[in-house]
C-alpha positions, 0 to 999 in steps of 0.5 A, spaced: 525 474 517 521 477 511 525 484 511 531 480 511 529 477 505 527 483 501 533 486 503 537 480 500 533 482 493 535 489 494 542 487 494 542 482 489 539 487 484 544 492 486 550 487 485 547 486 478 545 479 479 538 480 477 535 485 472 530 491 475 525 487 472 527 480 475 528 484 482 521 487 481 517 481 480 521 477 486 520 483 490 512 483 489 512 476 490 516 476 497 512 482 499 505 479 498 507 473 501 510 476 507 503 480 508 499 474 507 503 471 512 504 476 518 501 483 515 495 483 519 496 478 524 503 481 527 503 488 531 510 489 529 509 488 521 509 495 520 516 495 516 513 490 511 507 495 510 512 501 509 517 497 504 511 494 500 508 501 499 515 504 498 516 499 493 509 500 489 511 508 489 517 506 485 513 502 480 508 508 480 503 503 481 498 508 485 492 504 485 496 499 489 499 504 494 493 507 496 490 500 497 496 498 501 496 504 505 488 504 506 489 496 509 495 498 513 491 504 517 486 499 519 492 494 522 494 494 529 501 495 530 506 496 536 508 503 539 507 509 534 507 505 528 500 506 526 501 514 527 507 513 522 503 509 517 497 514 517 502 520 516 505 516 510 498 515 507 496 522 509 502 525 505 501 520 499 494 523 499 496 530 499 501 529 494 498 524 489 490 524 490 489 526 483 493 521 480 491 516 484 483 518 483 485 518 475 488 511 476 483 508 479 477 511 475 481 510 468 480 503 467 478 498 472 480 493 468 487 496 467 488 498 474 485 492 477 490 487 474 496 489 478 492 488 485 493 481 487 487 477 487 486 476 495 486 484 495 481 485 489 474 485 494 478 491 498 480 494 492 473 495 489 470 497 496 476 503 496 474 505 489 467 505 490 468 509 497 473 514 493 468 515 487 461 514 490 461 516 497 467 522 497 465 523 489 473 524 488 474 529 493 481 529 497 479 533 503 473 529 505 477 522 504 483 524 508 479 526 514 475 519 513 482 516 513 484 520 519 478 518 523 479 511 521 485 511 526 482 515 531 476 510 531 481 504 532 484 508 538 
């Protein structure tokens, strides 16, 4: 149901019913509500996570992309979807880690403003981990992320 609603929003924007800004606002609301409702409790919710991650990539909201990926890797999914999420996150980290690091360390106020309230504590944890535990180093953080999935299996 949630994916159908997100696809309808995409259709309304491409058909000219909404502006891009109106579509973005509505899409963020729908995807956030979808994850809140079923994101961590339904093992078939991976397409919602991927849709939200891709949506935030198009908005260049890298702090949110990183956070969504990090949470998604910890979420159990059906079949090989956990591996697909991990592969997606790994690819994002390999290509965008420096930009993610820059965004999350620039101004915690600025990058935190686009994070929904219910994710702010997790965002603080991830930012602290990247900046303090891994000292902004890409490869050790990627290894940590890969090990998170293996620890779940």
